[in-house]
VEXTOR-457683 format. One line per 8 residues: number of its first residue (from 1); for each residue x, y, z of C-alpha. Coordinates in nm, 4 decimals. Layout:
<nodes>
NUM = X:Y:Z | ...
</nodes>
This chain:
<nodes>
1 = -0.6714:-0.1117:-0.6900 | -0.5782:-0.1801:-1.0497 | -0.7668:-0.0538:-1.3478 | -0.7890:-0.2268:-1.6825 | -0.7989:-0.0483:-2.0143 | -0.9896:-0.2424:-2.2757 | -0.9309:-0.1666:-2.6435 | -1.1312:-0.3262:-2.9207
9 = -0.8448:-0.3478:-3.1705 | -1.0671:-0.4472:-3.4621 | -1.2859:-0.1416:-3.4039 | -0.9842:0.0893:-3.3865 | -0.8296:-0.0633:-3.6999 | -1.1610:-0.0282:-3.8842 | -1.1848:0.3408:-3.7850 | -0.8267:0.4041:-3.9003
17 = -0.8954:0.2280:-4.2296 | -1.2138:0.4291:-4.2797 | -1.0351:0.7576:-4.2061 | -0.7508:0.6664:-4.4426 | -1.0005:0.5914:-4.7214 | -1.1779:0.9207:-4.6550 | -0.8502:1.1138:-4.6803 | -0.7681:0.9527:-5.0122
25 = -1.1132:1.0225:-5.1558 | -1.1000:1.3998:-5.0981 | -1.0614:1.5804:-5.4265 | -0.8109:1.8626:-5.4274 | -0.8454:1.9569:-5.7901 | -1.0670:2.2630:-5.7645 | -1.1782:2.4302:-6.0849 | -0.9540:2.6997:-6.2218
33 = -1.0647:3.0431:-6.3260 | -0.9793:3.1266:-6.6828 | -0.9101:3.4957:-6.6802 | -0.8102:3.5287:-7.0440 | -0.8570:3.8864:-7.1587 | -1.0752:3.9539:-6.8590 | -0.8931:4.1679:-6.6038 | -1.1497:4.1507:-6.3245
41 = -0.9746:4.1682:-5.9891 | -1.2382:3.9439:-5.8331 | -1.1467:3.6578:-6.0692 | -0.7796:3.6886:-5.9817 | -0.8660:3.6960:-5.6121 | -1.0967:3.3969:-5.6543 | -0.8198:3.1967:-5.8203 | -0.5809:3.2925:-5.5417
49 = -0.8321:3.1819:-5.2767 | -0.8910:2.8522:-5.4562 | -0.5152:2.7906:-5.4698 | -0.4869:2.8605:-5.0967 | -0.7812:2.6304:-5.0250 | -0.6230:2.3511:-5.2280 | -0.2973:2.3958:-5.0404 | -0.4779:2.3906:-4.7049
57 = -0.6648:2.0719:-4.7979 | -0.3427:1.8987:-4.9035 | -0.1671:2.0078:-4.5827 | -0.4592:1.8812:-4.3747 | -0.4557:1.5474:-4.5574 | -0.0831:1.5095:-4.4922 | -0.1172:1.5938:-4.1224 | -0.4102:1.3571:-4.0791
65 = -0.2336:1.0760:-4.2675 | 0.0722:1.1211:-4.0445 | -0.1453:1.1084:-3.7325 | -0.3174:0.7914:-3.8541 | 0.0226:0.6261:-3.9127 | 0.1285:0.7186:-3.5579 | -0.1995:0.5847:-3.4187 | -0.1521:0.2571:-3.6065
73 = 0.2003:0.2273:-3.4678 | 0.0759:0.2986:-3.1161 | -0.1950:0.0328:-3.1445 | 0.0661:-0.2227:-3.2562 | 0.2830:-0.1302:-2.9564 | -0.0134:-0.1730:-2.7207 | -0.0888:-0.5148:-2.8755 | 0.2726:-0.6275:-2.8347
81 = 0.2849:-0.5049:-2.4750 | -0.0440:-0.6793:-2.4003 | 0.0878:-1.0065:-2.5467 | 0.4147:-0.9805:-2.3552 | 0.2337:-0.9081:-2.0286 | -0.0077:-1.1969:-2.0806 | 0.2814:-1.4293:-2.1628 | 0.4714:-1.3235:-1.8512
89 = 0.1637:-1.3762:-1.6354 | 0.1138:-1.7283:-1.7747 | 0.4768:-1.8146:-1.7014 | 0.4543:-1.6712:-1.3518 | 0.7188:-1.4075:-1.4287 | 0.4856:-1.1215:-1.3492 | 0.5794:-0.9405:-1.0299
</nodes>
């Protein structure tokens, strides 16, 4: 018994496009703390935390963008395989 996997390519492509737009719209420029003459440890720690948060956001964006590129590539491969299989079936080459 064979099973068929159905993919709505336009829906997948729309979701990838939406996710890509969302990644690009995330702002990573958090406000900076101006310590100046103030030597409060909490301000220094706050700035350090904000720097770490910015770095984490940028890393997450990069990982997600890479995953979206791989997903796009996979979808193209599935499309090509689907076309090749359909073509073979029409020609009677399918075994």
